[in-house]
Every structure is written in structure tokens, then in C-alpha cells.
NUKERO-519788 format. One record per residue (C-alpha): x, y, z; residue in three letters. Coordinates in steps of 0.05 Angstrom, whole numbers, plus 32768, in hexadecimal, padded with zeros to 4 digits. Layout:
BEGIN
XYZALA;...
***
This chain:
BEGIN
877E81F98467MET;878182408485PRO;8795825A8440ARG;875882398420ARG;872A82578456LEU;8748829C8447GLY;8739829583FDVAL;86F2827E840CALA;86E782B9843AALA;870282E88406ALA;86D482CC83D1LEU;869982D18401ALA;86AA831A840FLEU;86B1832983C5ALA;866E830983B7LEU;864D833183EFALA;866D837183D6SER;86568366838FSER;8610835683A7THR;860D839583D1ALA;862783BF8398MET;85F383A18369ALA;85BC83B1839CALA;85D383F983A3ASP;85E68413835EPRO;861B84488354MET;860584918359PRO;85F484AA8314ARG;85D484E482EFILE;859984D582C1VAL;857285058294HIS;8536850B8268GLN;851385458247GLY;854385798262GLY;853A856182AAHIS;8571853F82D1PHE;85738513830FGLU;85AD84FD833BLEU;859F84B78355GLN;85C2849D8394VAL;85B7845483A7ASP;858384528370GLY;8558848A838DGLN;855084D38378PRO;85808501839ETYR;8583854D839FPHE;85C4856A83B8VAL;85B9859C83F1LEU;860285A983FFALA;863185D58425GLY;867A85DE8410GLN;86B285EB8442MET;86E786208437HIS;8721860B840BASN;875285F98442SER;872285DA8474SER;8729858F8464ALA;87588584849FTRP;8748855E84DFPRO;874E859C850CGLY;871D85C384E1ARG;86E9858D84D5MET;86C185968516PRO;86B185DD8500ALA;869D85C384BBVAL;866D858F84D8TRP;864F85C28508ASP;864385F184CDALA;862585BA84A2LEU;85F885A484DBSER;85E185EC84E6ALA;85C585EF849FILE;85AC85A7849CGLY;85CC85978459ALA;85CC854F843FASN;860F8555841CTHR;86548571842ALEU;8682858A83F3GLU;86CA857F8408ALA;870D858983E3PRO;8743855583D8VAL;8787857583D1TYR;87B78559839ETRP;87F3857683C4GLU;87E4854E8403THR;87C8851083E1MET;8808850683B8GLU;883F852883E1PRO;8875850283BATHR;886E84E78373PRO;884684A78372GLY;883D84A383BELYS;87F484AF83D2PHE;87D884C18415ASP;878C84B8841BPHE;878684C98465SER;875F85098455GLU;872E84E38429VAL;872484AD845EASP;871884E18493MET;86E285018468LEU;86C284BE845ALEU;86C184A984A3ASP;86A684EB84BCGLN;867184F28486ALA;865684AD8496ARG;865584BE84E0ALA;862E84FE84D1HIS;860084D9849FHIS;860D85078464VAL;862784FB841EARG;866785188400LEU;8678853C83C0VAL;86C4853C83BALEU;86E885758396LEU;872A85638374TRP;875A859D837BPHE;878D85878349GLY;87AD85AE830FTHR;877A85E68318TRP;875A86098352LYS;873B864D8340ASN;876586508302GLY;87A58645832AGLY;87D3860B833CMET;87D786158387HIS;87C185CF839BTYR;87F185AB836CALA;882A85888391PRO;886985AF839FGLU;8892857D8376TRP;886985918339ILE;886C85DC8346ARG;88B785DA8350ARG;88C785B5830FASP;88B485E682D8THR;88D785BD82A2VAL;88B1857B82ABARG;8871859F82C0TYR;887185DF8297PRO;8850861F82ADARG;8824864B8283LEU;884A867C8257LEU;883386C18242THR;883D86DD81FCALA;887D86FD8217GLU;889786BA8231GLY;888A86C8827AGLN;8877868F82A8GLN;8837869B82CFVAL;8814867A830AASP;87F5863F82E7GLY;880485FD82C7LEU;880185F5827CSER;87C885CA8261PRO;87FC85B1822FPHE;882885938265GLY;8827854A8252ILE;884785318292GLU;881C855F82BDTHR;87DE8540829ELEU;87F984FA82A7ALA;8806850882F1ARG;87C2852782FDASP;879F84EC82DALYS;87C784BB8304GLN;87B684DF8345ALA;876C84E58336PHE;8767849D8320ALA;878A84888361ALA;875784B18389LEU;871D84908364MET;873C844B836FALA;8740845A83BAHIS;86F7846F83BBLEU;86E384308397LYS;8707840783CCGLN;86EF84308408ALA;86AA844883F4ASP;868B841C83BEALA;865D83FB83F0LEU;8648843C8412HIS;8643847183DAHIS;865684A7840CTHR;867584CC83D2VAL;863F84D9839EILE;86638507836DMET;86AA851F835EMET;86C085638346GLN;86FA85608315VAL;8727859C831FGLU;870C85DF8337ASN;86FB861B830CGLU;872D860682D7SER;874E863882A8GLY;87878668829FLEU;879986A982C3PHE;87CF86D982AEGLY;87C886C88264THR;878E86B98236VAL;87B2867D8219ARG;87F286578225ASP;882C866C81F8HIS;885A86318202GLY;8875860E81C4ALA;884185D681C5ALA;8809860981CFALA;882286368196ASP;882485FB8166ALA;87DE85E58179ALA;87C3862C8173PHE;87DD8631812CALA;87C085EE8118ALA;877A85E080FDALA;874185E1812FVAL;8727859A813BPRO;86E9858B8113GLU;86C285768151ALA;86CE85BB816FVAL;86B885DE8130LEU;867985B5812DHIS;866885C38176ALA;8672860E816FTHR;865786188129GLY;869886368110ARG;86BB862E80CDGLN;86FD860B80C2GLY;8744862580C7GLY;877286338101ASN;875986508143TRP;87618699812EARG;873C868E80EDALA;87038667810DALA;86F98690814DPHE;871486D5813EGLY;871C8700817DSER;870586C581A8ASP;873B8697818CALA;876A869681C8GLU;8733868981FBGLU;8712865481CFALA;8756863281C6PHE;876186328211SER;871B8615821CALA;872D85DC81ECTYR;876F85CF820FALA;875585D38256VAL;871585AB8249SER;873D85758225HIS;876C85718261TYR;8734856E8295VAL;870F8538826EASP;874D850D826BALA;8750850F82B7ILE;8706850182BEALA;870B84C7828EGLU;874484A882B4ALA;871D84AC82F5GLY;86DB849382D9LYS;86FE845682BBALA;871084428302VAL;86D084558328TYR;8697847382FFPRO;867984A68330LEU;865684E38311PRO;868B85158300LEU;8685856082F5TYR;86B0859E82F3THR;869D85E48308ASN;869E862682E4ALA;86B6866B82F9TRP;867D869382DBMET;868486C682A4ARG;864C86F582BATYR;8642873582E2ARG;8667875C82ADGLY;86A5873182A8LEU;86C487338262THR;870F87288268GLN;872686DF8267PRO;876786D2828CGLY;875D871082B6THR;8716871382D0GLU;870786C982CATYR;8730868C82B6PRO;873C8689826BSER;87278647824DGLY;86FB86338288GLY;86B3861C827DPRO;869586628279SER;865286658254TRP;8674867E8214THR;86A386428214MET;866E86108229LEU;866585F181E3PRO;86AF85E081E0ILE;86AF85C48227TRP;86728598821DLYS;868E857C81DCGLN;86D3856F81FBGLN;86BE8550823ETHR;869585118232PRO;86B084F48274ALA;868F852C829CLEU;8646852482B0ASP;863C856E82BEALA;865A85B382BFILE;864585D882FEGLY;863A86238308SER;865F8649833FASP;862E86838348VAL;864086BA8379TYR;860786EC8378THR;85CB86FE83A3ASP;85A387178368THR;857386E88344PHE;857E87088300ALA;85C986FE8305GLU;85BF86B78320PHE;859686A582E3ARG;85C986C382B4LYS;85FE869782D4GLY;85D5865782D8VAL;85A68656829CLEU;85DC864B8266PRO;85F1860C828BTYR;85AB85ED828CGLY;85B285CB8249ARG;8597858A822DALA;85DC856C823BASP;85EA858E827EASN;85C2859082BFPRO;85B885D082E7PRO;85E985C88321TRP;85FE8601834EVAL;864185E48363SER;864F8622838DGLU;8629866083A3SER;8635869483D7GLY;86208683841EPHE;85EF86BC8428THR;85A586BF843AALA;858E86D583F4PRO;85B0869983D2THR;857F866C83F8SER;854F867983BEARG;857C8658838ATRP;856E8610839FVAL;852386198390PHE;85318631834AASP;856485FA833BVAL;853585C48354LEU;84FD85DA8326ALA;852D85DD82EBARG;853A859382F3GLY;857F859E8310GLY;85A78571833FILE;85B8859F8379GLY;85D685DD8399CYS;861185EA83C7SER;8625862783F0GLN;866F863783F7PHE;869286488438GLY;8660862E846BILE;8696862984A1ASP;86A5867384A3GLY;86AD869C84E2ASP;866E86A2850CALA;867386EE850DASP;867786F784C2GLU;8643872A84AAPRO;860487078493GLY;861A86C284AAARG;85E286B984DDALA;85AE86CB84A8ALA;85CE869B8476ALA;85CE866284A9VAL;8585866F84B8GLN;856E8674846FALA;859486378456HIS;858286108494GLY;853886208488ASP;854186068441ASN;856285C58453ASN;853485B5848EARG;84F985BD845FLEU;8515859E8420LEU;854385668438ALA;850C85388452PRO;84E9853A840EVAL;8526854483E1ALA;851B850183BESER;84D2851283B0THR;84E685578396LEU;851D853B836AALA;84EE8508834BALA;84BA853E833EALA;84ED856B831EALA;8505853382F1TYR;84BE852982D9GLU;84B0857482D2GLY;847B85768309ARG;849885AE8332ILE;849885FA832FALA;84C4862C8355ALA;84B38673836APHE;84EA86A28381VAL;84E386E8839DGLN;85068721837AGLU;84F8876A838APRO;84CE878D8356GLY;84BB874D8332ALA;8473873A8323MET;84558703834DSER;846A86C48328PRO;84368694830CGLN;843F864F82EFGLN;840F861882D7THR;841185D282F3LEU;83DD85A382D4GLY;839B85C982D2ASN;83AE85FA8307TRP;83CF863F8305ALA;83FA864A8342VAL;840A86928356THR;843C86A3838CVAL;844286E883AASER;8473870583DCPHE;846887398411GLY;841E87298415ALA;83F787438451VAL;83BD871B846ETRP;837A8739845CGLY;8395875C841EHIS;8399874583D6PRO;83DB872783C1SER;840C875C83A8PRO;84208757835FTHR;8468876A836DTHR;849A875883A2ALA;84AE878A83D8PRO;84E187BD83C4GLN;850987BC8405SER;852787898433GLY;854B87478423THR;8523871D83F1PRO;851E86D7840CLEU;84D986BE83F6GLY;84DB867B83D2ARG;84AA864383C5ALA;84A2860183A1LEU;846185E38389VAL;846285998375VAL;842A8576834FARG;842485338372LEU;83E9851C8348ASP;83AE853F8326PRO;838C854D8368ALA;83C685598398HIS;83FF858B839EPHE;8439859283CELEU;844685DB83E1VAL;848585EF8408LEU;84AE862D8412GLY;84B8866C843AMET;849F86B3843BGLY;846B86AA8404ALA;842186A883F6ARG;8409867083C7VAL;83C7867183A1GLU;83A7863E8373PHE;8377864E833AALA;835A861D8308SER;836A862782BFTHR;832C860082A9LEU;82EF8625828FHIS;82BF85EB8288ASP;8288860382B6GLY;829C85D482EEGLY;82B285E48334VAL;82FD85E2833CHIS;831885F68380GLU;834885E783B8MET;832585B383E2LEU;835785AB841BARG;839985C68434ALA;83C1859E8466GLU;83FF85AE848EGLU;842C8573849AGLY;8469854D8485ARG;847E85198452MET;849884D7846ETHR;84B18498844BPRO;846B847B8454SER;844884B88438GLY;842984F9844ETRP;841985058498THR;83E8853D84A8THR;83F5856784E6THR;83BA859884DCARG;838685AD84A9ILE;838785F68494LEU;834986218488ASN;832D86668497GLY;8363869984A4ASP;83988668848BGLU;837986608445THR;834A869B8438ASP;838186C68418TYR;83AB868D83FCGLY;83DC8660841FLEU;841086868446ASP;84548666844FLEU;84788682848DPRO;84BD86A08489VAL;84E0866284A4HIS;84B986328479GLY;847F86028476ASP;846685C7844EMET;841E85BD8438LEU;83F7858B8410ARG;83BE85A883E6VAL;8384858183CAGLU;835D859F838FVAL;8321858B8366THR;833E8561832DPRO;
***
């Protein structure tokens, strides 16, 4: 009898679990018309994340991480999972770090993006288990043209790939068992800034044979090249293109193994080729998903939902050069890492309006006395306190193309965009009582940023910092078209709540958004 009761209880639990999972669907990325949306528990979700330092996912370090995340008000934590500690001996897995992250994230009411530090981390192998790094026969290293072993694992290591696939699949199986009813983990990063350092391509026997062989037809089609071997098809770029094929194929095999177990959204991140970088294998990882190699990577990685951009710059022009190539019809804008500085607080506004899925700042748990840290905490905290309560609304608007971003850059003309029948102009450095300047200030740290969302033909949501916003009708039909009402307030699950109505000094020269942020609802003549 007790045995039968146990079976019945197990069946009841399984039924309850399946019902709960059906009610709360898996996180997923959807897209239409060049706009993307991450959905969590069936609702739009925009990732406002902070990433800890590489070696911070340890119990003694986590209090500092949570303090840092709380200080900036992020809704998501990016945290690494280390292959070397998860599989300290072959086939024996220790998920205590993962369970710690799950438990603490739930206690702090934030979501997780887990980063798999496996075969690659920053083009190196430093998080692979020691038993792999010590056995260079079974798990071969990269070889230079001179036959020298370098600090990296070969993408042609058959047993290395098998071990990485097995470990990642085991991690995903554990998440399925421990988190399927919670969806604490909303995305997984597969490897980290993959690619080769110390050589442009591997020169092991298997690699040499593959390099001399014909380029796969699918790669030729994706890149618009003609047939032949790699040298014939790609010329001076042959070795980097060959490495991109090998590394992307390897990463996709790992992603496929994990997704077959538990189909969370999967992505990998790219060490950018920008800011004058030209030398693969020396200045950036050869064969990684740099923008020049992106066609190969997208063709070779069907198991990945996205390739993220790791953009470390405070300059908007450089940011756009790094991010724009990744905003493709088959790839969402996703700033998987950026520097934790005050100026990078502008990036989230631009990514939102491009129909992206989120932004993350790296190294939020740095020392309190680091230069610029206080300003970064303030700027990103201002962002998240303003955006997080309406992130679902903003993500839905971005998916439907109803949102525009305005970002300050010294010397740039005041940006203008059209939403519906209204031209919206945003200026920075405006002084009350004076016309809006046409260019941004030439000195100081540029931090002005704003979003304007078209809620319906007669209503707009305006939010941002350090900016003046003005509306002008684009209609020339002889009718009266004007701003009827401007309200300060907040968005709640039940709708908009007005805290005061603005007029007079607050509207006569446009709508001024203070340096630490505000949210307004504007009503116009339809």
C-alpha cells in the first residue's frame, strides 16, 4: 500500500509540474520585421543586467555582487559557470555553484543569465578542467605553423568537443530539474568570446587536412564566395575564415546538445573587431564571431538564438560600429557586455529602440574607490529605476516599432524622429528661456538620453534624463494639432497614475527631463 501511495503522489506531482510549465511557457526569443522580443513567462522582457567579475561566483564574493546589483537596480544578473569546478573529475558533476546562484537570485527577485565558461573564455582555455589541460594527447592544443603548442584547445579536438558537449548538456539537465518551474534562468551563453590566440588557425594534422579540402557549399553560399579550397575561396582571409568555420561548428554542437535537453534561448558573445583592430589571433580572437566572420557564424550556428556584442567604448560612434553589424534580420541587437561607466548608460536606450533584447554592464562588483565607479552606479541606477518598472511596456513597443531613442553625443545635431504624425526633437544642454540648441555641448560627460513611445495616436510616453523633448505635428491640413496635456506620473500594472499636471514653465520651452530621470505621459491632438 505505501508503495502505491508513493506512485500516486509522484503522478500527482508530475501532473502539477506539467500543468505549471504549460501555464508558464519557456523563455523564448520571437521576431518580426527586424524587431526582436525576449519573452519570459509569456510576457515581454527587456534585460537590464549587470555582470559580475569573472571569478566572483563564489559564496564569499556573492554579498558584494548582490549589493552592487541592488545599487544599480538591475532586473537580471549575468553569472559565470566554471567548467573546471563543475566537473572536477571526468564525468563527476558538482552543481553547488549553480544551486547557490538559483537560490540567491530567487531570494533577490531577479533573473539569471548564465555564462558557460567551457573550452573558451576570452579566446583561452583557462576555465577548462585541469584534467583536460594536462592531457595534450587526448585533448590537443592549438599548433602554430612552426608546430609550437599555444595556450588554447584545438577546435578539431574530437574528445574535447565530446567532453564539452557532455558537460553543457549535464548543466542544462540540472537546470531543467531545478528551475523549469521557476524560469530563474532566462538565457544561457555558450562559451565566452570564442576564438584562437597565438595563431590565426590551428596547424594540427586534422586542421591541415580540412584547410586543404574544399570549402563546404553552405559556407560559400552564405559568404558569396566561389568554390575551391579555403585559400582559393577567401584569399588573404582564408585562415581566419577557416577558423570561424571550425570554431562556430564546435560551438553550435555544444549549443545543440544543451538545447536538446532544455531549450532555453542560447547565445554566444563576440570580442569586437573595431576601434582599429585588424590582426586576428593577436588583437582579437581569430575565428570568433567578429563582424567580418558573422555570415559564417550565422550559417553554422542554427542552435544559437543570438550572437551578442561585447562593446567596450564610451563613444557613441564606436558603439554603433560595434553593434550595428549584429542587428540583422536573423540576429537581435544584444549588448552582452559593455563597460561599467557613466557614458555607457546611453546604450540601453539605443538598443531598446532598435528592437533589441537587452544590455549588460561588466564588472559591477568592482572596488568602491575605482575611478568613475560612483558616477557609473548613479547613471545606470538612474536608468534601471526609470526603465525597469515599464520594461515590459517598452519591449512590446520596440517589438512593434513604436519607440524612438535619442542619445547625446558632443557636436551632433539635435536628433529628430517621426512617430505617427508627430516629429519629436530632443536637444541636450538646453537652458530654460532660450531656444533649444542645435548641437550638444562640447565639454563635459555626455549623458543625455531619452525614449519616446507612441502608446496610441493621441498619447506618448516620454522618459529619460538630461534632455529637452518637443513635439511638432507633421500634418499640414489646416487643422489645429498641438500638445494638449503633459502629466508626470508612473506606469503601474493597472495603467497610468498621474502625480501632477505640467504647464507654464514646465512646458513653455519643451519638456525638460532632469538629470536623474523622469517619466511623462503626453496627450496630443489626434
